Structure formats: C-alpha cells, structure tokens
N, C-alpha and C positions, 0 to 999 in steps of 0.2 A: 119535612120540618114541622110536622104536626100542626099545620096551619091551613086555613081556607084560602083559596085563590079565586079572586074575582077580576075578570077582565071585561071592560066595556070599551069598544072602539068602532069607529066607522071603517070597518075592514071586512074583507071576505072571510068566509068560514075557514078557508085554507090558512090564512094568516093568523087567525085566532087560534087554531090548533097548533100551529108552529110556535106561537107565543107560549102556549101552555106547555109545550114540550121543552122550551127553554127552562121553565121553572122545574120541571121534572128532572131534567139533567143536573141542575144545580143541587136538587135534593139528593140525587143518587151519589153525588160527590161529598156533600157537606153534612148529611144527616148523621146525628149521633145515635139514631135509632135503627139504622141499617148496618148490620155487621160487616157487609162488604163495601161500605163507602170508604172513600179515601180518608175521611176524618177518623173513622173507626179503626182503620189500619194504623194510622199514626198513633192513636191511643193504645192500641194493643201492643205496640212495639216501644212504648215509652221506656227510656232508660236502657234499651237494648241496641237498636240501630235505627238509622234514618229510613224514611219511606219516600220513594219518588212519587211526585204528585203532578197533576195537570196544571197548566197555566192558570186555570180558573181558581183552583184551590189556593195556589200561591198568591194570586192577586187579592183574594178575600182576606187571607191571613195577614198579608202585609198591611192592608187597611186597618184590620183589627189591632195589630201591634202599634200602628201609628196612633190610633185613638187611645190605646192603653198608655202610651207615652205621654200624650197631651193631658190625659186625666190622672196621671201619676198612679195608674193601676186601679182606679175606681172601676173602670171598665177593664176586664181582664179575660181574654179568650181562653186562658188555661183554668177556668173555674169549673170545668167539667167534672172533676173529682168530687165536687160538692153538689152541683146541680143534678147530675145523673147518678153517679156512683154513690153519693151520700144520701141526699134527700130523695132521689129517685123521681124527680119531676118528669112528667110525661111518660112514666112507666107504670107497671102494675105493682110496683114495690115502693110507693111513696111512704115516707116515714119522717118523723122528727128525730133530730140527732141529740145525743147527750153532749154535755160540755166537753168531755174527753174526746168524743168523736169529732167535734168541730175543731178542736185544737190539732188533732192528728191530721185531718184532711186539709185544713187550710195551709199546712206547711208545704203542700204540693202545688199551691197556687202562686205562680210567679211568671208573668209573661216574659221576663228576661231570661228564663230558662227554655224558651222556644227558639230553636236555631233553624235558620233557612239558608241553605247554600245551593244556589241554582234552583232546581226544582225538588231538592231533597229537604225534608222536614224532620227534625229530631227533637224530641222532648228529653231533656237531660236527666230527669229523675224518673225512675220506675214508679208508677202509680199516678203520674200526671195524666191529665186528660183535657183535651180541647173541647170547648162547646161554642160553636159559632151561631147559636140560635139568636143571639143579640145583634147580629149583623147580617146574617144570611138572607132574611126576608127582604130587607132593604136592597141588598145586592141583586136579588132576583127581580125586584121592581125596576131597578136601573137597567138591567139587561133587556127586559121586555119593552120598556119605553124606548130605549135606543134602537131596538129592532124595528118597532113600529115607525119611528122617524126615518130610519134608513129605507123603509118601504113606501114612504110618502103618505103614511096615515096622518090625517089632519088633526084628529082629536082622539084622546083616549083617557081612560081611568084604569089604573091597575092597583089592586089592593091585595097584598100578601100578608095574611094574618093581621090586618089592620094597619099595615104600613102602606100609605096611600100616596100615589103619584098621579097627578093629573096635568093635562095640557090641552090647548086648542079650543076650549069653550069654558063657559061658567059651569061649575059643578057645585053641588051642595054636599058637604061632608059633615057627618054628625059626630059628636063626642059623647060616648056612652056615660050614663050616670053610674057612679061606682057602686051603688047599693041597691038600685031597683032596675028592672028590665025596661028601660026607656032612655031616650036621648036626654042629655043634660044641656047641650048647646049645639048650635049649628053654625058651621063655617061656610060662607059663600066665597068661592075662589074667583080670581080674575081668570082670563083666558091664557095667561102665561103659565109656564111650568110652576107647579105648586106641589110641595111635599108636605104631608101631614102625617106625623108619626105619634103614636100614643103608647104609653105604658100605664098599667094600673095594678093595684094590689088585688083586684077582683078577677084578674084574668086566669090565674092558676095559683092555687094555694092548697095547703094541707090543714084541714080542720077549720081554719078561719083566715081572713085576709091578713092578719098579723104574721102569718107564716107563709108569705107569698114567695113566688119563684124568683124575684129580683133580689139577689144576694150581695151583701157587702163582703168583698174578698178578705178584708182585714179582720172581720169579726166572725165570718161564716154564718151570719144571721140575716134575716130578711130586712129589706129597707122599709122603714115605716114613717118617713117624714110626710109622705103624701098618699092620697088615695088614687090620684090620677095626674099624669103629666102629658101634655100634648105640645109638640114642637111643630113650627110652621116655617118654611123657607121657600124662597124662589131661586136660590143660587146653589145650595149645597146638594151633593148627591145623596141618594136615599140610603146607601150603605153606611156612610158616616153619620147621617141623621139617625138611623136606627141604633147605631152604637152609642152615640151621644145621649139618646133618649134613655138608654139603660143606665148610663153613668149619672146623668143629671137627676134622675129619680132619687139618687142617694145624697144629693148635695143640698147645701143651704140656698136660700133665695139669692143671697149676695153672690155666691159662686155661680149659680145659674145665670144671673144677669151678666156677669163678666164673659162667660163662654158664649152666650147668645149674642152679645155685642160683637165679639171677635169673629164669629162665624156667620153673622147676619141671619140669625134665627129669632123667632119670637116664641114665647112660652106661655101656655095657659095652665095654671096649676089648681088643683082642688085638694085642699089639705084635709086632715082627718076630721075637722069640724065642718067640712063642706063650705069653707069660705073661699070665694073665687077672687083671683086677682091676675093681672096681666103684667109680665115682666117689662115689656117694652111696647112701643106703638106698633100695632099690627096692621094698620090700614093700608100701608104700601104693599103688604103681602097678600091681603085678601080684601074683598069688597065689604064684607060684613061678618061680625060674630054676634050671634044672638043667644043669650042665656034663656033656656026654655023652662027652667024651674028654679 
C-alpha cells in the first residue's frame, strides 16, 4: 500500500514477524499497485463480470461502503479512476488533469455502483476502479493489534503509513508540521486503546500541496480546506477512523464536529494559515496535547 510499517511490542521475534506478515497479506489483496491483487482484478474486470474475493477483501469493502453511505459519498472507495488512472498518485505517471478529463473521470465515481453478492464483487461501469488506500492502512492496524491481543501481548504500537494504534502503556505520538520537517505537536496517550490517524496536504502531491492526493469525488479536485487533520479515539476501529479521516479532511468545521460527536472522536486541525484549534475536549482520550511550535 506504498506505506511504511512500524511495529513496537513486548513480544517475541516470531510474533513480530507474524504480525508483519499480516500486513503483507493485506497488501497482496488490496494494493492497487500490484496487478495480481484482488483489488486490481476487480478493477480490470469493471463493467464485464464479477470477481470472487477473499473474506478479507469483502470485509474491508463493506466497511468502506458503510463510511461512504454515512458521509454521502465524500469518502468513496470507487475513486480509483481519479487517484491512480487519472492523477497517477503513487505511480511514475503523476500528472495534473484538464477540466475535461476531470469531468470524464468523475462520472465513473459512484460507490452505489459497487455490487457485492456473497464473495463476488462487480463494478457496474467499465472504467470504474476501486482505491482502498484510504481505509486499508487502518484495517491492517486493526488486524495486527487484534493478533497481538489474541497472543497475550500486553502493550503495542502499530503504525501503518501514519495510522497509529496503541494500547497497554503511555505512548508519545507526534503530529507532523505541514510545511517543515519537524513535529508540530505531541500527543501523550493513556494506557487504554488509542487511535491516532492523520491526513495532510503535504503527504503526497503533484507540484505543490494544493494538488494533493486527497480528492473531492464531486469535483475531482484536491481538498484544500486544511493542511493537516488528526483524529483521536479510544472506541472506534482503525479502519473506520482511517476512512473518516479522508472524508473529514474535505468537510467544514461544523460538519467535522457533528461526526466527531456521533462517533466519539476528537479532531485537531491545522488550516492553511497554520491556525490551530480543537473540535472537542480531548482530555478523556489522551493525557496531554502539547503544541511544539
């Protein structure tokens, strides 16, 4: 999934290697960059016929479609025709799109045209493409943490591309400064399950951060409300947190506050003028948040 994997745990080398293999297996199934992945086979057969998939792929896709419904398509797993086929994010063919190209490609983005019947997945329109990069990293974190807990591991931190899941002890998690190579803030967790997910316009872009990889499905353009958005939760799973992070990056402060309240999340935003604010009280979720600059 073109992401770095970091695992810290009070566990044997054997368990650590098994945990890493869980992430590799998820990548083999969900990567849009591997031609033989289940996701790629679904995309290759869009508009033609369904593809039988593993339980894992079906589970991730169902969660993705659930968040798409909740966010009314702001998060849309069928955005692959734009992210990879269009802009080429994560490939050697990155480019900006013309207005006509945006209009043409966004017509293929509609999560309601994704059909799941049993373990068969079908994209109704030829040219459609799934991209689960906005949820797959969080899902991998969930699976690894659940694996550790099932093996009796008392404390762990798992970071998949910056989607961080901790439990069992106090951890210090940094928020990257959007414009310079240093931390902007530090979160100190409790010893309870804590999820910290971040999105930023600085993570992947073409030419400059205004052309970042977080795309609005309705306009086919990059989201530019914020420079950085971090979500924190003690209760939600990492897969849904990951997907919500992508969606909320495109929403107003008021809309973010409503969803955070509903799903018991907290949000820290940095807008384009580097003004910092917190959507809701964070202290029941973390011990401390310190702004470093």
